[in-house]
N, C-alpha and C positions, 0 to 999 in steps of 0.2 A: 387199894387200887394201884398205888405206885409199884408195889411188889409184883402184882400181876402184869403190869406193863413191862417191868424189867424182865420177868420170866418170858413173856411173849416175845420181847425184842431179842433175847438171847437164843430162844428156840428158832425164831425166824432167821437169825444170822447164821446159826449152825446148819440149818436146813439148806439155806442158799449156798453156804460154803461146801456142804456135802455134794450138792448137785454140780457145782462148778468143778470140783476136784474128782468127780466120779470117774472120769476117763483115766486119770492117773492111778486111782485105786485099782481099776481093772487092769491097767497095763502092768502094775506091780504083781498081779496074780496071773499074768499071761492069759487073760480072758479078752477076746476081741468080740465086738458086736458087729453083726453083719449088716444091719440096717439102722444107722444112727437116728435118722429122722422118724422112723416108725417107733423106735424105743422112746424117743423124747415125747412123741405124741401120746404113747401109752402112759408114761409117767405123769404127764400133765393132765390127761383125761382122768386118771385115777384120783387126782386131787379134788375134782369137782364134787363127787359124792361126800368126800371128807369135809369140805367147806359147808355143804348143805347140812350134813349131820351135826357139825359143830354149832351152827347157828340155831338148830333146833334144841340141842342139848343145853345150850346156855340159858335158854328160856324155860327149860324143864325144871323139875324138882332138884336136879343136880346143882344147877346154878353155875356161875362163872368159875368159881374157885375149883370145884370138883371136876368140872369139865376139863379145865386146864391141867389138873393133876393127872387125870386118867389119860388124856391125850399125850402129855409129856412122857408118862411112864411107858405107854405103848410105843411111842416113837423111839425112846431110848432102847427098849428091848429089840426093836427092829434094827436099829443101828448096830447093836452088839451082835445080833444074828447075821447081819450082812457080812461080817468078817468070815463067816463059815461058807459063803457061796463058792461054788466051784465051776459053774458053767453059766452060759448066757440066760437060760430059762430061769435059773435061780436068781440071777441079777434082776431080771425083769420083774419077777414075782415079789422079791423083797423091796425093790424100789417102789412098786405100785402100792404095796402094803404100807410102806413108810409114808407115801403121799396121802393115802387115805387117813392114816392115823394122825398126821400132823395138821389137824383141823385148823 
């Protein structure tokens, strides 16, 4: 249980840090977002189905441990793929996918 709490804490900390520094990451790639508030709403709204899905998966046959493993793996893949984005639409898509995956 302590190991799962530690993984959850580190994932949540990294996720929050990613969202805080998202604008700096985009500035480094010369990508500007035209509507910041719309984008923030999309990112946040995408997290709702992920939370609901995570709560269902924890109680399923997968259990807590495998739900955490799968969620962390998908989130890590999304963060690595985020490095390849080149325009605003890709930023929105990858950020939404990351929010869904980080249950």
